[in-house]
ModelCIF file with pLDDT and N, C-alpha, C, O atoms, coordinates in Angstrom:
data_MODEL
#
_entry.id   MODEL 
#
_entity.id                         1 
_entity.type                       polymer 
_entity.pdbx_number_of_molecules   1 
#
_entity_poly.entity_id                      1 
_entity_poly.type                           'polypeptide(L)' 
_entity_poly.nstd_linkage                   no 
_entity_poly.nstd_monomer                   no 
_entity_poly.pdbx_seq_one_letter_code       
;(UNK)(UNK)(UNK)(UNK)(UNK)(UNK)(UNK)(UNK)(UNK)(UNK)(UNK)(UNK)(UNK)(UNK)(UNK)(UNK)
(UNK)(UNK)(UNK)(UNK)(UNK)(UNK)(UNK)(UNK)(UNK)(UNK)(UNK)(UNK)(UNK)(UNK)(UNK)(UNK)
(UNK)(UNK)(UNK)(UNK)(UNK)(UNK)(UNK)(UNK)(UNK)(UNK)(UNK)(UNK)(UNK)(UNK)(UNK)(UNK)
(UNK)(UNK)(UNK)(UNK)
;
_entity_poly.pdbx_seq_one_letter_code_can   XXXXXXXXXXXXXXXXXXXXXXXXXXXXXXXXXXXXXXXXXXXXXXXXXXXX 
_entity_poly.pdbx_strand_id                 A 
#
loop_
_entity_poly_seq.entity_id 
_entity_poly_seq.num 
_entity_poly_seq.mon_id 
_entity_poly_seq.hetero 
1 1  UNK n 
1 2  UNK n 
1 3  UNK n 
1 4  UNK n 
1 5  UNK n 
1 6  UNK n 
1 7  UNK n 
1 8  UNK n 
1 9  UNK n 
1 10 UNK n 
1 11 UNK n 
1 12 UNK n 
1 13 UNK n 
1 14 UNK n 
1 15 UNK n 
1 16 UNK n 
1 17 UNK n 
1 18 UNK n 
1 19 UNK n 
1 20 UNK n 
1 21 UNK n 
1 22 UNK n 
1 23 UNK n 
1 24 UNK n 
1 25 UNK n 
1 26 UNK n 
1 27 UNK n 
1 28 UNK n 
1 29 UNK n 
1 30 UNK n 
1 31 UNK n 
1 32 UNK n 
1 33 UNK n 
1 34 UNK n 
1 35 UNK n 
1 36 UNK n 
1 37 UNK n 
1 38 UNK n 
1 39 UNK n 
1 40 UNK n 
1 41 UNK n 
1 42 UNK n 
1 43 UNK n 
1 44 UNK n 
1 45 UNK n 
1 46 UNK n 
1 47 UNK n 
1 48 UNK n 
1 49 UNK n 
1 50 UNK n 
1 51 UNK n 
1 52 UNK n 
#
_struct_asym.id          A 
_struct_asym.entity_id   1 
#
loop_
_ma_qa_metric.id 
_ma_qa_metric.mode 
_ma_qa_metric.name 
_ma_qa_metric.software_group_id 
_ma_qa_metric.type 
1 global pLDDT . pLDDT 
2 local  pLDDT . pLDDT 
#
_ma_qa_metric_global.metric_id      1 
_ma_qa_metric_global.metric_value   81.00 
_ma_qa_metric_global.model_id       1 
_ma_qa_metric_global.ordinal_id     1 
#
loop_
_ma_qa_metric_local.label_asym_id 
_ma_qa_metric_local.label_comp_id 
_ma_qa_metric_local.label_seq_id 
_ma_qa_metric_local.metric_id 
_ma_qa_metric_local.metric_value 
_ma_qa_metric_local.model_id 
_ma_qa_metric_local.ordinal_id 
A UNK 1  2 52.00 1 1  
A UNK 2  2 71.00 1 2  
A UNK 3  2 77.00 1 3  
A UNK 4  2 73.00 1 4  
A UNK 5  2 79.00 1 5  
A UNK 6  2 75.00 1 6  
A UNK 7  2 75.00 1 7  
A UNK 8  2 74.00 1 8  
A UNK 9  2 73.00 1 9  
A UNK 10 2 73.00 1 10 
A UNK 11 2 67.00 1 11 
A UNK 12 2 70.00 1 12 
A UNK 13 2 73.00 1 13 
A UNK 14 2 72.00 1 14 
A UNK 15 2 74.00 1 15 
A UNK 16 2 78.00 1 16 
A UNK 17 2 79.00 1 17 
A UNK 18 2 85.00 1 18 
A UNK 19 2 91.00 1 19 
A UNK 20 2 90.00 1 20 
A UNK 21 2 86.00 1 21 
A UNK 22 2 90.00 1 22 
A UNK 23 2 93.00 1 23 
A UNK 24 2 89.00 1 24 
A UNK 25 2 88.00 1 25 
A UNK 26 2 92.00 1 26 
A UNK 27 2 91.00 1 27 
A UNK 28 2 88.00 1 28 
A UNK 29 2 91.00 1 29 
A UNK 30 2 93.00 1 30 
A UNK 31 2 89.00 1 31 
A UNK 32 2 85.00 1 32 
A UNK 33 2 85.00 1 33 
A UNK 34 2 85.00 1 34 
A UNK 35 2 86.00 1 35 
A UNK 36 2 87.00 1 36 
A UNK 37 2 88.00 1 37 
A UNK 38 2 90.00 1 38 
A UNK 39 2 89.00 1 39 
A UNK 40 2 89.00 1 40 
A UNK 41 2 88.00 1 41 
A UNK 42 2 87.00 1 42 
A UNK 43 2 87.00 1 43 
A UNK 44 2 84.00 1 44 
A UNK 45 2 82.00 1 45 
A UNK 46 2 78.00 1 46 
A UNK 47 2 79.00 1 47 
A UNK 48 2 79.00 1 48 
A UNK 49 2 78.00 1 49 
A UNK 50 2 69.00 1 50 
A UNK 51 2 66.00 1 51 
A UNK 52 2 60.00 1 52 
#
loop_
_atom_site.group_PDB 
_atom_site.id 
_atom_site.type_symbol 
_atom_site.label_atom_id 
_atom_site.label_alt_id 
_atom_site.label_comp_id 
_atom_site.label_asym_id 
_atom_site.label_entity_id 
_atom_site.label_seq_id 
_atom_site.pdbx_PDB_ins_code 
_atom_site.Cartn_x 
_atom_site.Cartn_y 
_atom_site.Cartn_z 
_atom_site.occupancy 
_atom_site.B_iso_or_equiv 
_atom_site.pdbx_formal_charge 
_atom_site.auth_seq_id 
_atom_site.auth_comp_id 
_atom_site.auth_asym_id 
_atom_site.auth_atom_id 
_atom_site.pdbx_PDB_model_num 
ATOM 1   N N  . UNK A 1 1  ? 89.689  33.316 105.137 1.00 52.00 ? 1  UNK A N  1 
ATOM 2   C CA . UNK A 1 1  ? 89.400  34.231 104.048 1.00 52.00 ? 1  UNK A CA 1 
ATOM 3   C C  . UNK A 1 1  ? 88.759  35.485 104.617 1.00 52.00 ? 1  UNK A C  1 
ATOM 4   O O  . UNK A 1 1  ? 87.773  35.411 105.350 1.00 52.00 ? 1  UNK A O  1 
ATOM 5   N N  . UNK A 1 2  ? 89.323  36.632 104.278 1.00 71.00 ? 2  UNK A N  1 
ATOM 6   C CA . UNK A 1 2  ? 88.768  37.879 104.794 1.00 71.00 ? 2  UNK A CA 1 
ATOM 7   C C  . UNK A 1 2  ? 87.894  38.541 103.740 1.00 71.00 ? 2  UNK A C  1 
ATOM 8   O O  . UNK A 1 2  ? 88.119  38.404 102.538 1.00 71.00 ? 2  UNK A O  1 
ATOM 9   N N  . UNK A 1 3  ? 86.916  39.244 104.215 1.00 77.00 ? 3  UNK A N  1 
ATOM 10  C CA . UNK A 1 3  ? 85.981  39.919 103.323 1.00 77.00 ? 3  UNK A CA 1 
ATOM 11  C C  . UNK A 1 3  ? 86.576  41.249 102.867 1.00 77.00 ? 3  UNK A C  1 
ATOM 12  O O  . UNK A 1 3  ? 87.201  41.957 103.657 1.00 77.00 ? 3  UNK A O  1 
ATOM 13  N N  . UNK A 1 4  ? 86.383  41.583 101.599 1.00 73.00 ? 4  UNK A N  1 
ATOM 14  C CA . UNK A 1 4  ? 86.900  42.842 101.076 1.00 73.00 ? 4  UNK A CA 1 
ATOM 15  C C  . UNK A 1 4  ? 86.002  43.991 101.547 1.00 73.00 ? 4  UNK A C  1 
ATOM 16  O O  . UNK A 1 4  ? 84.777  43.867 101.580 1.00 73.00 ? 4  UNK A O  1 
ATOM 17  N N  . UNK A 1 5  ? 86.631  45.096 101.906 1.00 79.00 ? 5  UNK A N  1 
ATOM 18  C CA . UNK A 1 5  ? 85.850  46.271 102.259 1.00 79.00 ? 5  UNK A CA 1 
ATOM 19  C C  . UNK A 1 5  ? 85.522  47.040 100.982 1.00 79.00 ? 5  UNK A C  1 
ATOM 20  O O  . UNK A 1 5  ? 86.051  46.731 99.914  1.00 79.00 ? 5  UNK A O  1 
ATOM 21  N N  . UNK A 1 6  ? 84.660  48.031 101.092 1.00 75.00 ? 6  UNK A N  1 
ATOM 22  C CA . UNK A 1 6  ? 84.294  48.811 99.917  1.00 75.00 ? 6  UNK A CA 1 
ATOM 23  C C  . UNK A 1 6  ? 85.493  49.563 99.344  1.00 75.00 ? 6  UNK A C  1 
ATOM 24  O O  . UNK A 1 6  ? 85.627  49.680 98.126  1.00 75.00 ? 6  UNK A O  1 
ATOM 25  N N  . UNK A 1 7  ? 86.356  50.070 100.209 1.00 75.00 ? 7  UNK A N  1 
ATOM 26  C CA . UNK A 1 7  ? 87.531  50.794 99.718  1.00 75.00 ? 7  UNK A CA 1 
ATOM 27  C C  . UNK A 1 7  ? 88.516  49.849 99.030  1.00 75.00 ? 7  UNK A C  1 
ATOM 28  O O  . UNK A 1 7  ? 89.135  50.220 98.033  1.00 75.00 ? 7  UNK A O  1 
ATOM 29  N N  . UNK A 1 8  ? 88.666  48.623 99.561  1.00 74.00 ? 8  UNK A N  1 
ATOM 30  C CA . UNK A 1 8  ? 89.527  47.636 98.898  1.00 74.00 ? 8  UNK A CA 1 
ATOM 31  C C  . UNK A 1 8  ? 88.981  47.294 97.511  1.00 74.00 ? 8  UNK A C  1 
ATOM 32  O O  . UNK A 1 8  ? 89.736  47.174 96.546  1.00 74.00 ? 8  UNK A O  1 
ATOM 33  N N  . UNK A 1 9  ? 87.676  47.144 97.431  1.00 73.00 ? 9  UNK A N  1 
ATOM 34  C CA . UNK A 1 9  ? 87.055  46.816 96.158  1.00 73.00 ? 9  UNK A CA 1 
ATOM 35  C C  . UNK A 1 9  ? 87.215  47.965 95.160  1.00 73.00 ? 9  UNK A C  1 
ATOM 36  O O  . UNK A 1 9  ? 87.479  47.740 93.979  1.00 73.00 ? 9  UNK A O  1 
ATOM 37  N N  . UNK A 1 10 ? 87.053  49.180 95.642  1.00 73.00 ? 10 UNK A N  1 
ATOM 38  C CA . UNK A 1 10 ? 87.171  50.349 94.766  1.00 73.00 ? 10 UNK A CA 1 
ATOM 39  C C  . UNK A 1 10 ? 88.582  50.467 94.204  1.00 73.00 ? 10 UNK A C  1 
ATOM 40  O O  . UNK A 1 10 ? 88.748  50.711 93.008  1.00 73.00 ? 10 UNK A O  1 
ATOM 41  N N  . UNK A 1 11 ? 89.591  50.301 95.034  1.00 67.00 ? 11 UNK A N  1 
ATOM 42  C CA . UNK A 1 11 ? 90.975  50.449 94.587  1.00 67.00 ? 11 UNK A CA 1 
ATOM 43  C C  . UNK A 1 11 ? 91.462  49.249 93.775  1.00 67.00 ? 11 UNK A C  1 
ATOM 44  O O  . UNK A 1 11 ? 92.412  49.374 93.002  1.00 67.00 ? 11 UNK A O  1 
ATOM 45  N N  . UNK A 1 12 ? 90.826  48.094 93.939  1.00 70.00 ? 12 UNK A N  1 
ATOM 46  C CA . UNK A 1 12 ? 91.262  46.934 93.167  1.00 70.00 ? 12 UNK A CA 1 
ATOM 47  C C  . UNK A 1 12 ? 90.885  47.069 91.693  1.00 70.00 ? 12 UNK A C  1 
ATOM 48  O O  . UNK A 1 12 ? 91.528  46.458 90.839  1.00 70.00 ? 12 UNK A O  1 
ATOM 49  N N  . UNK A 1 13 ? 89.856  47.856 91.377  1.00 73.00 ? 13 UNK A N  1 
ATOM 50  C CA . UNK A 1 13 ? 89.443  48.040 89.992  1.00 73.00 ? 13 UNK A CA 1 
ATOM 51  C C  . UNK A 1 13 ? 90.177  49.187 89.312  1.00 73.00 ? 13 UNK A C  1 
ATOM 52  O O  . UNK A 1 13 ? 90.086  49.338 88.094  1.00 73.00 ? 13 UNK A O  1 
ATOM 53  N N  . UNK A 1 14 ? 90.884  49.979 90.058  1.00 72.00 ? 14 UNK A N  1 
ATOM 54  C CA . UNK A 1 14 ? 91.643  51.075 89.467  1.00 72.00 ? 14 UNK A CA 1 
ATOM 55  C C  . UNK A 1 14 ? 92.926  50.532 88.864  1.00 72.00 ? 14 UNK A C  1 
ATOM 56  O O  . UNK A 1 14 ? 93.551  49.620 89.404  1.00 72.00 ? 14 UNK A O  1 
ATOM 57  N N  . UNK A 1 15 ? 93.298  51.104 87.751  1.00 74.00 ? 15 UNK A N  1 
ATOM 58  C CA . UNK A 1 15 ? 94.539  50.712 87.111  1.00 74.00 ? 15 UNK A CA 1 
ATOM 59  C C  . UNK A 1 15 ? 95.357  51.973 86.894  1.00 74.00 ? 15 UNK A C  1 
ATOM 60  O O  . UNK A 1 15 ? 94.855  52.968 86.372  1.00 74.00 ? 15 UNK A O  1 
ATOM 61  N N  . UNK A 1 16 ? 96.589  51.928 87.287  1.00 78.00 ? 16 UNK A N  1 
ATOM 62  C CA . UNK A 1 16 ? 97.470  53.061 87.082  1.00 78.00 ? 16 UNK A CA 1 
ATOM 63  C C  . UNK A 1 16 ? 97.797  53.152 85.601  1.00 78.00 ? 16 UNK A C  1 
ATOM 64  O O  . UNK A 1 16 ? 98.150  52.146 84.984  1.00 78.00 ? 16 UNK A O  1 
ATOM 65  N N  . UNK A 1 17 ? 97.688  54.332 85.027  1.00 79.00 ? 17 UNK A N  1 
ATOM 66  C CA . UNK A 1 17 ? 98.004  54.525 83.617  1.00 79.00 ? 17 UNK A CA 1 
ATOM 67  C C  . UNK A 1 17 ? 99.513  54.529 83.450  1.00 79.00 ? 17 UNK A C  1 
ATOM 68  O O  . UNK A 1 17 ? 100.206 55.375 84.015  1.00 79.00 ? 17 UNK A O  1 
ATOM 69  N N  . UNK A 1 18 ? 100.014 53.587 82.678  1.00 85.00 ? 18 UNK A N  1 
ATOM 70  C CA . UNK A 1 18 ? 101.448 53.517 82.451  1.00 85.00 ? 18 UNK A CA 1 
ATOM 71  C C  . UNK A 1 18 ? 101.848 54.537 81.397  1.00 85.00 ? 18 UNK A C  1 
ATOM 72  O O  . UNK A 1 18 ? 101.000 55.063 80.676  1.00 85.00 ? 18 UNK A O  1 
ATOM 73  N N  . UNK A 1 19 ? 103.133 54.812 81.314  1.00 91.00 ? 19 UNK A N  1 
ATOM 74  C CA . UNK A 1 19 ? 103.619 55.755 80.312  1.00 91.00 ? 19 UNK A CA 1 
ATOM 75  C C  . UNK A 1 19 ? 103.351 55.230 78.914  1.00 91.00 ? 19 UNK A C  1 
ATOM 76  O O  . UNK A 1 19 ? 103.083 56.007 77.998  1.00 91.00 ? 19 UNK A O  1 
ATOM 77  N N  . UNK A 1 20 ? 103.422 53.927 78.744  1.00 90.00 ? 20 UNK A N  1 
ATOM 78  C CA . UNK A 1 20 ? 103.143 53.324 77.440  1.00 90.00 ? 20 UNK A CA 1 
ATOM 79  C C  . UNK A 1 20 ? 101.696 53.552 77.045  1.00 90.00 ? 20 UNK A C  1 
ATOM 80  O O  . UNK A 1 20 ? 101.421 53.951 75.913  1.00 90.00 ? 20 UNK A O  1 
ATOM 81  N N  . UNK A 1 21 ? 100.760 53.302 77.964  1.00 86.00 ? 21 UNK A N  1 
ATOM 82  C CA . UNK A 1 21 ? 99.343  53.515 77.676  1.00 86.00 ? 21 UNK A CA 1 
ATOM 83  C C  . UNK A 1 21 ? 99.055  54.982 77.378  1.00 86.00 ? 21 UNK A C  1 
ATOM 84  O O  . UNK A 1 21 ? 98.259  55.299 76.495  1.00 86.00 ? 21 UNK A O  1 
ATOM 85  N N  . UNK A 1 22 ? 99.703  55.867 78.116  1.00 90.00 ? 22 UNK A N  1 
ATOM 86  C CA . UNK A 1 22 ? 99.527  57.296 77.890  1.00 90.00 ? 22 UNK A CA 1 
ATOM 87  C C  . UNK A 1 22 ? 100.047 57.695 76.510  1.00 90.00 ? 22 UNK A C  1 
ATOM 88  O O  . UNK A 1 22 ? 99.401  58.462 75.796  1.00 90.00 ? 22 UNK A O  1 
ATOM 89  N N  . UNK A 1 23 ? 101.220 57.171 76.139  1.00 93.00 ? 23 UNK A N  1 
ATOM 90  C CA . UNK A 1 23 ? 101.821 57.459 74.837  1.00 93.00 ? 23 UNK A CA 1 
ATOM 91  C C  . UNK A 1 23 ? 100.922 56.955 73.712  1.00 93.00 ? 23 UNK A C  1 
ATOM 92  O O  . UNK A 1 23 ? 100.669 57.679 72.749  1.00 93.00 ? 23 UNK A O  1 
ATOM 93  N N  . UNK A 1 24 ? 100.439 55.723 73.830  1.00 89.00 ? 24 UNK A N  1 
ATOM 94  C CA . UNK A 1 24 ? 99.581  55.163 72.788  1.00 89.00 ? 24 UNK A CA 1 
ATOM 95  C C  . UNK A 1 24 ? 98.268  55.923 72.667  1.00 89.00 ? 24 UNK A C  1 
ATOM 96  O O  . UNK A 1 24 ? 97.729  56.054 71.568  1.00 89.00 ? 24 UNK A O  1 
ATOM 97  N N  . UNK A 1 25 ? 97.752  56.419 73.771  1.00 88.00 ? 25 UNK A N  1 
ATOM 98  C CA . UNK A 1 25 ? 96.535  57.225 73.737  1.00 88.00 ? 25 UNK A CA 1 
ATOM 99  C C  . UNK A 1 25 ? 96.744  58.533 72.988  1.00 88.00 ? 25 UNK A C  1 
ATOM 100 O O  . UNK A 1 25 ? 95.887  58.966 72.218  1.00 88.00 ? 25 UNK A O  1 
ATOM 101 N N  . UNK A 1 26 ? 97.895  59.156 73.223  1.00 92.00 ? 26 UNK A N  1 
ATOM 102 C CA . UNK A 1 26 ? 98.218  60.404 72.528  1.00 92.00 ? 26 UNK A CA 1 
ATOM 103 C C  . UNK A 1 26 ? 98.410  60.148 71.042  1.00 92.00 ? 26 UNK A C  1 
ATOM 104 O O  . UNK A 1 26 ? 97.925  60.918 70.213  1.00 92.00 ? 26 UNK A O  1 
ATOM 105 N N  . UNK A 1 27 ? 99.117  59.069 70.694  1.00 91.00 ? 27 UNK A N  1 
ATOM 106 C CA . UNK A 1 27 ? 99.346  58.743 69.293  1.00 91.00 ? 27 UNK A CA 1 
ATOM 107 C C  . UNK A 1 27 ? 98.032  58.437 68.580  1.00 91.00 ? 27 UNK A C  1 
ATOM 108 O O  . UNK A 1 27 ? 97.873  58.761 67.403  1.00 91.00 ? 27 UNK A O  1 
ATOM 109 N N  . UNK A 1 28 ? 97.109  57.826 69.275  1.00 88.00 ? 28 UNK A N  1 
ATOM 110 C CA . UNK A 1 28 ? 95.799  57.525 68.698  1.00 88.00 ? 28 UNK A CA 1 
ATOM 111 C C  . UNK A 1 28 ? 95.057  58.808 68.337  1.00 88.00 ? 28 UNK A C  1 
ATOM 112 O O  . UNK A 1 28 ? 94.326  58.845 67.347  1.00 88.00 ? 28 UNK A O  1 
ATOM 113 N N  . UNK A 1 29 ? 95.241  59.861 69.136  1.00 91.00 ? 29 UNK A N  1 
ATOM 114 C CA . UNK A 1 29 ? 94.590  61.140 68.864  1.00 91.00 ? 29 UNK A CA 1 
ATOM 115 C C  . UNK A 1 29 ? 95.273  61.891 67.720  1.00 91.00 ? 29 UNK A C  1 
ATOM 116 O O  . UNK A 1 29 ? 94.598  62.552 66.931  1.00 91.00 ? 29 UNK A O  1 
ATOM 117 N N  . UNK A 1 30 ? 96.595  61.799 67.622  1.00 93.00 ? 30 UNK A N  1 
ATOM 118 C CA . UNK A 1 30 ? 97.365  62.604 66.681  1.00 93.00 ? 30 UNK A CA 1 
ATOM 119 C C  . UNK A 1 30 ? 97.359  62.033 65.272  1.00 93.00 ? 30 UNK A C  1 
ATOM 120 O O  . UNK A 1 30 ? 97.126  62.764 64.309  1.00 93.00 ? 30 UNK A O  1 
ATOM 121 N N  . UNK A 1 31 ? 97.611  60.736 65.140  1.00 89.00 ? 31 UNK A N  1 
ATOM 122 C CA . UNK A 1 31 ? 97.826  60.123 63.822  1.00 89.00 ? 31 UNK A CA 1 
ATOM 123 C C  . UNK A 1 31 ? 96.493  59.700 63.208  1.00 89.00 ? 31 UNK A C  1 
ATOM 124 O O  . UNK A 1 31 ? 95.702  59.018 63.860  1.00 89.00 ? 31 UNK A O  1 
ATOM 125 N N  . UNK A 1 32 ? 96.236  60.097 61.961  1.00 85.00 ? 32 UNK A N  1 
ATOM 126 C CA . UNK A 1 32 ? 95.013  59.670 61.269  1.00 85.00 ? 32 UNK A CA 1 
ATOM 127 C C  . UNK A 1 32 ? 95.174  58.246 60.725  1.00 85.00 ? 32 UNK A C  1 
ATOM 128 O O  . UNK A 1 32 ? 95.523  58.068 59.558  1.00 85.00 ? 32 UNK A O  1 
ATOM 129 N N  . UNK A 1 33 ? 94.924  57.236 61.558  1.00 85.00 ? 33 UNK A N  1 
ATOM 130 C CA . UNK A 1 33 ? 95.188  55.847 61.199  1.00 85.00 ? 33 UNK A CA 1 
ATOM 131 C C  . UNK A 1 33 ? 94.365  55.398 60.000  1.00 85.00 ? 33 UNK A C  1 
ATOM 132 O O  . UNK A 1 33 ? 94.842  54.589 59.205  1.00 85.00 ? 33 UNK A O  1 
ATOM 133 N N  . UNK A 1 34 ? 93.151  55.895 59.849  1.00 85.00 ? 34 UNK A N  1 
ATOM 134 C CA . UNK A 1 34 ? 92.319  55.480 58.718  1.00 85.00 ? 34 UNK A CA 1 
ATOM 135 C C  . UNK A 1 34 ? 92.946  55.888 57.392  1.00 85.00 ? 34 UNK A C  1 
ATOM 136 O O  . UNK A 1 34 ? 92.924  55.117 56.433  1.00 85.00 ? 34 UNK A O  1 
ATOM 137 N N  . UNK A 1 35 ? 93.503  57.090 57.330  1.00 86.00 ? 35 UNK A N  1 
ATOM 138 C CA . UNK A 1 35 ? 94.156  57.554 56.103  1.00 86.00 ? 35 UNK A CA 1 
ATOM 139 C C  . UNK A 1 35 ? 95.411  56.727 55.818  1.00 86.00 ? 35 UNK A C  1 
ATOM 140 O O  . UNK A 1 35 ? 95.674  56.374 54.668  1.00 86.00 ? 35 UNK A O  1 
ATOM 141 N N  . UNK A 1 36 ? 96.173  56.423 56.841  1.00 87.00 ? 36 UNK A N  1 
ATOM 142 C CA . UNK A 1 36 ? 97.402  55.637 56.655  1.00 87.00 ? 36 UNK A CA 1 
ATOM 143 C C  . UNK A 1 36 ? 97.064  54.225 56.197  1.00 87.00 ? 36 UNK A C  1 
ATOM 144 O O  . UNK A 1 36 ? 97.780  53.649 55.378  1.00 87.00 ? 36 UNK A O  1 
ATOM 145 N N  . UNK A 1 37 ? 95.987  53.669 56.716  1.00 88.00 ? 37 UNK A N  1 
ATOM 146 C CA . UNK A 1 37 ? 95.594  52.313 56.326  1.00 88.00 ? 37 UNK A CA 1 
ATOM 147 C C  . UNK A 1 37 ? 95.197  52.268 54.850  1.00 88.00 ? 37 UNK A C  1 
ATOM 148 O O  . UNK A 1 37 ? 95.432  51.262 54.181  1.00 88.00 ? 37 UNK A O  1 
ATOM 149 N N  . UNK A 1 38 ? 94.604  53.333 54.339  1.00 90.00 ? 38 UNK A N  1 
ATOM 150 C CA . UNK A 1 38 ? 94.229  53.382 52.927  1.00 90.00 ? 38 UNK A CA 1 
ATOM 151 C C  . UNK A 1 38 ? 95.455  53.390 52.021  1.00 90.00 ? 38 UNK A C  1 
ATOM 152 O O  . UNK A 1 38 ? 95.405  52.838 50.922  1.00 90.00 ? 38 UNK A O  1 
ATOM 153 N N  . UNK A 1 39 ? 96.552  54.000 52.455  1.00 89.00 ? 39 UNK A N  1 
ATOM 154 C CA . UNK A 1 39 ? 97.793  53.979 51.671  1.00 89.00 ? 39 UNK A CA 1 
ATOM 155 C C  . UNK A 1 39 ? 98.385  52.577 51.601  1.00 89.00 ? 39 UNK A C  1 
ATOM 156 O O  . UNK A 1 39 ? 98.960  52.197 50.581  1.00 89.00 ? 39 UNK A O  1 
ATOM 157 N N  . UNK A 1 40 ? 98.252  51.816 52.662  1.00 89.00 ? 40 UNK A N  1 
ATOM 158 C CA . UNK A 1 40 ? 98.850  50.491 52.767  1.00 89.00 ? 40 UNK A CA 1 
ATOM 159 C C  . UNK A 1 40 ? 97.979  49.417 52.118  1.00 89.00 ? 40 UNK A C  1 
ATOM 160 O O  . UNK A 1 40 ? 98.501  48.416 51.627  1.00 89.00 ? 40 UNK A O  1 
ATOM 161 N N  . UNK A 1 41 ? 96.672  49.609 52.110  1.00 88.00 ? 41 UNK A N  1 
ATOM 162 C CA . UNK A 1 41 ? 95.725  48.583 51.674  1.00 88.00 ? 41 UNK A CA 1 
ATOM 163 C C  . UNK A 1 41 ? 96.048  47.965 50.304  1.00 88.00 ? 41 UNK A C  1 
ATOM 164 O O  . UNK A 1 41 ? 95.927  46.746 50.176  1.00 88.00 ? 41 UNK A O  1 
ATOM 165 N N  . UNK A 1 42 ? 96.452  48.729 49.265  1.00 87.00 ? 42 UNK A N  1 
ATOM 166 C CA . UNK A 1 42 ? 96.743  48.089 47.974  1.00 87.00 ? 42 UNK A CA 1 
ATOM 167 C C  . UNK A 1 42 ? 97.929  47.114 48.023  1.00 87.00 ? 42 UNK A C  1 
ATOM 168 O O  . UNK A 1 42 ? 97.999  46.194 47.208  1.00 87.00 ? 42 UNK A O  1 
ATOM 169 N N  . UNK A 1 43 ? 98.840  47.299 48.948  1.00 87.00 ? 43 UNK A N  1 
ATOM 170 C CA . UNK A 1 43 ? 100.034 46.460 49.038  1.00 87.00 ? 43 UNK A CA 1 
ATOM 171 C C  . UNK A 1 43 ? 99.904  45.347 50.068  1.00 87.00 ? 43 UNK A C  1 
ATOM 172 O O  . UNK A 1 43 ? 100.751 44.456 50.129  1.00 87.00 ? 43 UNK A O  1 
ATOM 173 N N  . UNK A 1 44 ? 98.865  45.391 50.866  1.00 84.00 ? 44 UNK A N  1 
ATOM 174 C CA . UNK A 1 44 ? 98.664  44.415 51.928  1.00 84.00 ? 44 UNK A CA 1 
ATOM 175 C C  . UNK A 1 44 ? 98.100  43.125 51.329  1.00 84.00 ? 44 UNK A C  1 
ATOM 176 O O  . UNK A 1 44 ? 97.196  43.197 50.496  1.00 84.00 ? 44 UNK A O  1 
ATOM 177 N N  . UNK A 1 45 ? 98.593  41.960 51.717  1.00 82.00 ? 45 UNK A N  1 
ATOM 178 C CA . UNK A 1 45 ? 98.085  40.714 51.140  1.00 82.00 ? 45 UNK A CA 1 
ATOM 179 C C  . UNK A 1 45 ? 96.603  40.521 51.455  1.00 82.00 ? 45 UNK A C  1 
ATOM 180 O O  . UNK A 1 45 ? 96.143  40.822 52.556  1.00 82.00 ? 45 UNK A O  1 
ATOM 181 N N  . UNK A 1 46 ? 95.870  40.014 50.471  1.00 78.00 ? 46 UNK A N  1 
ATOM 182 C CA . UNK A 1 46 ? 94.424  39.862 50.625  1.00 78.00 ? 46 UNK A CA 1 
ATOM 183 C C  . UNK A 1 46 ? 94.052  38.568 51.365  1.00 78.00 ? 46 UNK A C  1 
ATOM 184 O O  . UNK A 1 46 ? 92.911  38.413 51.801  1.00 78.00 ? 46 UNK A O  1 
ATOM 185 N N  . UNK A 1 47 ? 94.989  37.662 51.506  1.00 79.00 ? 47 UNK A N  1 
ATOM 186 C CA . UNK A 1 47 ? 94.706  36.397 52.174  1.00 79.00 ? 47 UNK A CA 1 
ATOM 187 C C  . UNK A 1 47 ? 94.385  35.276 51.204  1.00 79.00 ? 47 UNK A C  1 
ATOM 188 O O  . UNK A 1 47 ? 94.210  34.126 51.605  1.00 79.00 ? 47 UNK A O  1 
ATOM 189 N N  . UNK A 1 48 ? 94.310  35.618 49.925  1.00 79.00 ? 48 UNK A N  1 
ATOM 190 C CA . UNK A 1 48 ? 94.054  34.603 48.903  1.00 79.00 ? 48 UNK A CA 1 
ATOM 191 C C  . UNK A 1 48 ? 95.389  34.054 48.412  1.00 79.00 ? 48 UNK A C  1 
ATOM 192 O O  . UNK A 1 48 ? 96.407  34.743 48.478  1.00 79.00 ? 48 UNK A O  1 
ATOM 193 N N  . UNK A 1 49 ? 95.389  32.840 47.930  1.00 78.00 ? 49 UNK A N  1 
ATOM 194 C CA . UNK A 1 49 ? 96.601  32.221 47.442  1.00 78.00 ? 49 UNK A CA 1 
ATOM 195 C C  . UNK A 1 49 ? 96.635  32.265 45.913  1.00 78.00 ? 49 UNK A C  1 
ATOM 196 O O  . UNK A 1 49 ? 95.590  32.187 45.267  1.00 78.00 ? 49 UNK A O  1 
ATOM 197 N N  . UNK A 1 50 ? 97.811  32.387 45.346  1.00 69.00 ? 50 UNK A N  1 
ATOM 198 C CA . UNK A 1 50 ? 97.952  32.343 43.902  1.00 69.00 ? 50 UNK A CA 1 
ATOM 199 C C  . UNK A 1 50 ? 97.778  33.713 43.261  1.00 69.00 ? 50 UNK A C  1 
ATOM 200 O O  . UNK A 1 50 ? 97.773  34.739 43.942  1.00 69.00 ? 50 UNK A O  1 
ATOM 201 N N  . UNK A 1 51 ? 97.638  33.711 41.963  1.00 66.00 ? 51 UNK A N  1 
ATOM 202 C CA . UNK A 1 51 ? 97.541  34.965 41.217  1.00 66.00 ? 51 UNK A CA 1 
ATOM 203 C C  . UNK A 1 51 ? 96.119  35.497 41.133  1.00 66.00 ? 51 UNK A C  1 
ATOM 204 O O  . UNK A 1 51 ? 95.937  36.669 40.804  1.00 66.00 ? 51 UNK A O  1 
ATOM 205 N N  . UNK A 1 52 ? 95.119  34.701 41.410  1.00 60.00 ? 52 UNK A N  1 
ATOM 206 C CA . UNK A 1 52 ? 93.724  35.145 41.294  1.00 60.00 ? 52 UNK A CA 1 
ATOM 207 C C  . UNK A 1 52 ? 93.047  35.337 42.586  1.00 60.00 ? 52 UNK A C  1 
ATOM 208 O O  . UNK A 1 52 ? 91.874  35.709 42.619  1.00 60.00 ? 52 UNK A O  1 
#
């Protein structure tokens, strides 16, 4: 078993940003998700069963 050097440790924690992650980050900034969720909330099931 070999010991990790400081540079190996530093680069092991880095994660390359994928195009998907970049796209989702941009969409998170652009789209007002809270407003959209309010439009959907009346039609979304409440989790209760039956009519009451």
